[in-house]
MILO-507170 format. One line per 8 residues: number of its first residue (from 1); their letters; for each residue x, y, z of C-alpha. Coordinates in steps of 0.001 Angstrom, whole numbers, plus 500000, padded with zeros to 6 digits. Layout:
<rs>
NUM> A> X:Y:Z | ... $
</rs>
This chain:
<rs>
1> XXXXXXXX> 688423:786570:864682 | 688444:788550:861452 | 686078:789339:858631 | 686026:786729:855876 | 684801:789302:853351 | 683348:792778:852897 | 679889:793600:854266 | 677559:794035:851285 $
9> XXXXXXXX> 674741:796516:851910 | 672166:797727:849377 | 672125:797759:845572 | 672913:801139:843982 | 670215:802414:841652 | 672332:804801:839566 | 669339:806675:838142 | 667738:807345:841534 $
17> XXXXXXXX> 670952:807904:843486 | 672071:810625:841075 | 669260:812857:842372 | 670061:812363:846073 | 672149:814129:848675 | 674079:812040:851201 | 671423:812461:853897 | 668689:811319:851488 $
25> XXXXXXXX> 670745:808614:849788 | 669698:804972:849860 | 672949:804181:851657 | 672347:806528:854573 | 668626:805869:854958 | 669203:802103:855098 | 672513:801912:856947 | 672938:804812:859373 $
33> XXXXXXXX> 672090:802457:862260 | 673025:798799:861863 | 672397:795545:863702 | 675426:793374:862956 | 675441:789617:863548 | 678778:787842:863135 | 678913:784073:862833 | 681885:781724:862774 $
41> XXXXXXXX> 682443:780387:859265 | 683094:776663:859020 | 683797:775285:855578 | 681278:772639:854550 | 679003:773189:857536 | 675248:773619:857167 | 674524:777368:857508 | 671878:776743:860187 $
49> XXXXXXXX> 674547:775096:862364 | 676989:778014:862258 | 677533:779715:865610 | 676959:783437:866175 | 679954:784845:868060 | 679103:788541:868188 | 675866:790528:867891 | 675847:794277:868294 $
57> XXXXXXXX> 674451:797568:866995 | 676686:800047:865191 | 676643:803774:864501 | 679487:805351:862559 | 681791:807489:864759 | 682256:811076:863551 | 685846:810483:862375 | 684738:807465:860304 $
65> XXXXXXXX> 681603:809166:859032 | 683681:811988:857552 | 685602:809503:855378 | 682425:807570:854524 | 680693:810776:853383 | 683668:811601:851179 | 683541:808048:849789 | 679839:808439:848993 $
73> XXXXXXXX> 680520:811793:847333 | 683219:810177:845175 | 680826:807435:844020 | 678082:810021:843493 | 680343:812313:841455 | 681287:809441:839134 | 677592:808651:838623 | 676885:812310:837802 $
81> XXXXXXXX> 679814:812333:835363 | 678390:809325:833487 | 681220:807118:834765 | 679352:804543:836839 | 680838:801931:834500 | 684325:802971:835712 | 683622:802426:839411 | 685906:800043:841290 $
89> XXXXXXXX> 686365:799373:844988 | 689756:801058:844885 | 688394:804558:844269 | 687242:804880:847899 | 688477:804175:851440 | 685829:802670:853777 | 682602:802671:851744 | 682917:801011:848353 $
97> XXXXXXXX> 680803:800129:845344 | 681379:796381:844989 | 680186:794229:842118 | 676905:792522:842877 | 675760:789675:840703 | 676580:786175:839584 | 679386:787260:837257 | 680917:790452:835886 $
105> XXXXXXXX> 679170:791702:832771 | 676055:789584:833267 | 674007:791980:835397 | 674160:795465:833932 | 672201:798613:834767 | 671376:801886:833059 | 673158:804970:834313 | 672326:808655:833904 $
113> XXXXXXXX> 674344:810927:831620 | 675754:808040:829581 | 674486:805498:827095 | 676921:802897:828419 | 675550:800224:830716 | 677274:799907:834087 | 677992:796786:836117 | 675459:796304:838905 $
121> XXXXXXXX> 677051:797357:842185 | 676136:797611:845833 | 677330:799798:848662 | 679609:797816:850949 | 681911:798309:853920 | 685418:797051:853243 | 686614:794041:855218 | 689286:796172:856924 $
129> XXXXXXXX> 686563:798392:858359 | 684571:795372:859502 | 687695:794077:861239 | 687875:797389:863097 | 684301:796864:864341 | 685097:793306:865440 | 688258:794332:867272 | 686616:797296:868993 $
137> XXXXXXXX> 683815:794992:870064 | 686206:792500:871611 | 687930:795319:873482 | 684637:796744:874811 | 684292:796003:878518 | 680611:794999:878455 | 681071:792721:875432 | 684176:791133:876990 $
145> XXXXXXXX> 682083:790237:880013 | 679485:788560:877783 | 682201:786646:875921 | 683994:785807:879170 | 687370:786898:877817 | 690170:786839:880349 | 692151:790024:881126 | 695225:788298:879669 $
153> XXXXXXXX> 693390:787625:876396 | 692190:791230:876197 | 695715:792517:876825 | 697032:790201:874101 | 694462:791511:871600 | 695263:795121:872453 | 698987:794537:872004 | 698648:792666:868718 $
161> XXXXXXXX> 696096:794898:867016 | 696820:798272:868582 | 696443:801015:865978 | 696383:804786:866216 | 694407:807287:864188 | 696076:809973:862145 | 692943:812090:862537 | 692037:812361:866196 $
169> XXXXXXXX> 689133:814740:865475 | 687256:815961:862407 | 688531:819443:863360 | 691903:818387:861936 | 690506:818716:858404 | 690757:821974:856507 | 687477:823162:854895 | 686478:820796:852094 $
177> XXXXXXXX> 689520:818591:852626 | 689356:814801:852198 | 691394:812226:854109 | 693554:811708:851031 | 694319:815436:850822 | 695003:815632:854563 | 697629:812873:854365 | 699365:814469:851403 $
185> XXXXXXXX> 699310:817883:853151 | 700952:816480:856266 | 703728:814700:854365 | 704397:817344:851679 | 706726:819502:853881 | 709154:816546:853899 | 709425:816299:850099 | 713038:816645:848976 $
193> XXXXXXXX> 714442:815757:852400 | 716726:812788:852879 | 715743:809855:855040 | 718483:810860:857457 | 717110:814435:857642 | 713608:813116:858355 | 714851:810808:861111 | 716808:813627:862776 $
201> XXXXXXXX> 713982:816161:862490 | 711395:813791:863965 | 713855:812417:866542 | 712872:808819:865868 | 714834:805630:865414 | 714268:803870:862098 | 716113:801035:860425 | 716507:801920:856711 $
209> XXXXXXXX> 717199:798272:855879 | 713904:796991:857314 | 711289:795628:854927 | 708542:798015:856080 | 710844:801013:856300 | 708632:803326:854181 | 705618:802571:856374 | 707597:803586:859460 $
217> XXXXXXXX> 708736:806820:857778 | 705115:807754:857006 | 703978:806695:860463 | 706597:808951:862056 | 705711:811940:859851 | 702009:811491:860596 | 702665:811379:864334 | 701457:807813:864830 $
225> XXXXXXXX> 703292:806131:867704 | 701704:802671:867403 | 702928:800154:864838 | 699745:800454:862781 | 697854:803356:861215 | 694158:802891:862014 | 692740:804551:858885 | 695059:802522:856628 $
233> XXXXXXXX> 693975:799282:858324 | 690298:800258:858058 | 690594:800938:854336 | 692758:797901:853581 | 695336:800195:851995 | 698318:798520:850323 | 701437:800602:850984 | 704133:800163:848360 $
241> XXXXXXXX> 707620:801675:848227 | 708837:802989:844865 | 712485:803942:844277 | 713326:806208:841334 | 716851:806226:839953 | 719123:809054:841073 | 719591:810597:837632 | 716331:809816:835804 $
249> XXXXXXXX> 712683:808903:836219 | 713064:805149:836003 | 712053:802258:838262 | 714290:799187:838143 | 712051:796760:840001 | 708537:795693:839092 | 706002:795502:841932 | 705504:792045:843431 $
257> XXXXXXXX> 702501:790502:845158 | 702180:787418:847404 | 702791:783936:845994 | 700166:782513:843668 | 698405:779703:845525 | 698232:777250:842641 | 695948:774826:844514 | 693416:777646:845081 $
265> XXXXXXXX> 693488:779535:841790 | 692054:776573:839848 | 688847:776802:841897 | 688490:780579:841843 | 686629:782976:839590 | 688257:786306:838747 | 686041:788395:841063 | 686811:786094:844016 $
273> XXXXXXXX> 690523:785705:843349 | 693270:786922:845651 | 694821:789058:842958 | 691536:790747:842027 | 691112:791773:845662 | 694650:793180:845639 | 694210:795097:842389 | 690871:796592:843488 $
281> XXXXXXXX> 692381:797852:846741 | 693461:801412:847426 | 697248:801767:847071 | 699506:804250:848823 | 702756:804834:846955 | 705740:806227:848871 | 708171:807439:846213 | 711862:807903:847028 $
289> XXXXXXXX> 714704:809162:844852 | 717880:807073:845161 | 721126:808827:846062 | 724153:808727:843784 | 726186:807013:846499 | 723599:804222:846836 | 723221:804715:850596 | 719623:804227:851640 $
297> XXXXXXXX> 719725:806883:854376 | 720596:809441:851683 | 717519:808717:849553 | 715149:811683:849310 | 711400:811529:849732 | 710028:812487:846322 | 706281:812300:846956 | 703414:810180:848256 $
305> XXXXXXXX> 700166:809469:846468 | 697065:807336:846664 | 696311:805275:843555 | 693799:802732:842354 | 693895:800695:839172 | 691529:802081:836494 | 688679:799803:835463 | 689985:799531:831867 $
313> XXXXXXXX> 693299:798185:833164 | 691537:795676:835404 | 690030:794155:832242 | 693530:793700:830797 | 694853:792246:834062 | 691954:789787:834087 | 693118:788310:830773 | 696528:787543:832265 $
321> XXXXXXXX> 694912:786005:835355 | 692717:783754:833157 | 695757:782713:831130 | 697610:781869:834356 | 694697:779829:835697 | 694409:777838:832453 | 698127:777006:832491 | 697982:775904:836137 $
329> XXXXXXXX> 695064:773599:835271 | 697167:772111:832446 | 700264:771863:834653 | 702259:774289:832499 | 704395:776136:835066 | 707156:777356:832771 | 705144:779249:830147 | 703467:782089:832044 $
337> XXXXXXXX> 703166:785521:830428 | 706358:787591:830795 | 706895:791327:831202 | 707866:791667:827535 | 704521:790351:826296 | 702040:792219:828519 | 701540:795992:828965 | 700551:795886:832649 $
345> XXXXXXXX> 701605:792764:834492 | 703404:789430:834321 | 704168:786246:836247 | 707642:785184:837385 | 709452:783664:840374 | 710010:785519:843602 | 711494:784241:846826 | 714230:782164:848357 $
353> XXXXXXXX> 716142:779814:846078 | 715102:776199:846567 | 711704:777078:848014 | 708735:775141:846599 | 704931:775231:846669 | 702270:772630:845952 | 700362:772310:842693 | 696951:770770:841953 $
361> XXXXXXXX> 698841:767945:840222 | 700599:767049:843498 | 703989:768319:842333 | 706325:770752:844064 | 707365:773704:841909 | 709161:777006:842324 | 706773:779692:843693 | 705614:782364:841265 $
369> XXXXXXXX> 704050:785776:841821 | 701970:788256:839912 | 703919:791465:839234 | 702915:794911:837995 | 705391:796014:835341 | 707912:798681:836347 | 707069:800956:833402 | 703341:800661:834166 $
377> XXXXXXXX> 703944:801769:837770 | 706152:804636:836568 | 703425:805832:834210 | 700862:805656:837013 | 703076:807778:839279 | 703784:810373:836594 | 700150:810541:835453 | 698912:811029:839014 $
385> XX> 701400:813873:839461 | 700032:815915:836577 $
</rs>
């Protein structure tokens, strides 16, 4: 059981919300105590026939509320700065300002401190946070009794989805510190150290050749013993490893994303597409510096940073997505936009040789992925560092 989508709450009135504090905000007044009703989605079924699987009340725990308050303050500060038109879901962790309306650009609202109209948006809880509520509910003893889950099933759920918090108590924060700043503070003492040094200092066993190696390095530094970091899961954070060359600030590889599902993209709109959801996520970049000898254990940890794609770049990425969709509809699988002809992203193959995927035309073709250009990622890292 997992959340099919984010939980949309109330529309944001930019003019009115600008004058509020968190405690008097429309978000807090309407959502500080929730009754949540989860039903099982069945494609094509009549909504009145869908079965409710979980009904419960919810109050935000103190550790979550701290992050949610900081999220609200981030949204509020952008409104006060006349930048409501630059809001995206990636600027925050748990509480986001999602687009609300039939289509982007069609439902616009006035904002204070700027003549520009802003896309209508609503407060929402990210799907990762909703998944946390669902999982905690299924692991609650009283709810398990109601659902008649067996002890074996409960143990299986705990093992599969076990996650540990970085922040065990709000007392872990320094005065005025956000979750983002806390993470960077904890990892900063390891900047400039080799992977081998980090492993020895933390007395952990890590496999530098593993695919999720960087995640395990961060997990070890942050003192998380489970395989998953709870706050990262809650926020739907995409962790990406970036390797700078040993002798210069250059990234060889562009950043790949999962295969394009050709049979799905033809029926999607931009705001509902898989890639839009990826690009509007919060990213966590773990930046290493390669060693001159090419040995992975001798790479040094350069920095870590949280990043989200600016709204102006999302507009440019949308054009590439539309071009890709049109070519899939026409069956043109060998003429996608390349890295040389787009400033941000491109489409090209990725995966095992000989692998194929289905197309709407019933053919089997080589799988393709969306990629963020290597120079675009480099610029994002360097800009964030200034």
